N, C-alpha and C positions, 0 to 999 in steps of 0.2 A: 761665418756665410751663412748662417742662418738667421733674421730678423724678425720681430714681430712688433705689429705697431698697435697701438690702443687706442680706443676711439669713443665717443658719446658718451663722454665725462661730463658733467658742469651743477649747475645748485637749482637746488629744486625743496620744496617745502614737503615736513613731513606727510607723509601717505599718497605725495607723487610717485611716479616710475621715472626711470631712466634706460634703455638698452645699452650696453655695451658693445664692441667688439675686437675682436683680435685678430688680425689679418696675419699670417706667415708666409714667410717668402726664403727661397734659395734651397739646398738642397735639404729635404726635408719629407717626408712618408707622408702621408696625408691622413690614416688612421693611425694615429698614435697619441698617448694620452696625452691632451691638455687643460690648464687647471686655470683655476681665478683664485688670487689672493689678497690683501689689503693690507694696509697698515695705517694707523694712524698715529699723529705726533706721539711719541712718548711711551706708544704703545708696540710691542711685538706682532710682527707677521705674521699673520693667518691666514690659515687655510678659508677659503669661502666653498667654493665646486667646482668638478673637475667632471671628464667626459674620457671613456676610452673603449678600446675592444677588448671581449674576453677571446681569447681560443680566436683571435682572427678575423670574427665573425659576427659577434654578439656586442648591441652598442648597448653603452650601460653608464652611469653617473649617478655620481656622490654630492650628498651638501652639509655642510654645517650644519648645528643643530639650531644656529642661531638665525639661518635666513632660510628654514626649509618650512615649504608653504607662501614663501614670498619673495625668493627668485628661482627660475629657470636656467638650466644651459642646455644648449643645442649648438651644433655644428655645421658645418657645410666643409665636406670632404673635400668638391671638384675647387671649389671657390681655397680651402686651405686655411678656414676660417669661423670662429667658437664667439659664442654668441652670452652673454648673461641677462636677462631682462629679469629689472629690479623693480619689482611693485612694494607697493608699503611699506615705504622708504621710513626709517629712522633716523633721529638723528644719531645715534648711534652706529649706525653704516659707514658715518660720516670719515672718510679716508682716499689715499690714493689707492689705485686698484691696479694688479700686475697681472699680465697675461703669462702664464709659462707654460712651456710645451719640453715633451718627450720623456713624462713622467716616469716612476716604475709604474703598470697597470696594478699592481698588487698593493700598491700603499702611495693612493694616489692625492692624500693628504699631507705629505710628507717634502716640503717643500726644498729638502736636501736632493731629494729623488729628481729634480728635474735640471734639465740641462740648458735650456734657452730660457731666456726672459726679457720682456718688453720695459719700456721706462714708464710707462705707468701712466694710470688718468685718475684724475682728481674729481670724485663725489662729495659733492656739500650737500647736506639734507639739515634743511633751518626745521625751528619747531615751532 
């Protein structure tokens, strides 16, 4: 019943920027944990960033060390949409980026805790 659709991927040069979007639909609460993960060919899926609500009232975000200072996650709960602004992109950022929803607020970096996943959007960064 729940569907996640990613968009905004593409091909950019190193140092460039992209903004990914993930729109959720179906029977889903707006204030749930949502995150971004990525997977490059031949590599394991890895955590990128996530947002959630602490105590049902405090919004917070977590980031992987590899993207801190370069990527920013945000959300529009009215639209049930989460965004990932990616700046200063590097070739090693090249991967398929996946949106995930309904994770554990206490374990945002753990992919196994998320219930729903999008199909992914390709991000390619040239050197």
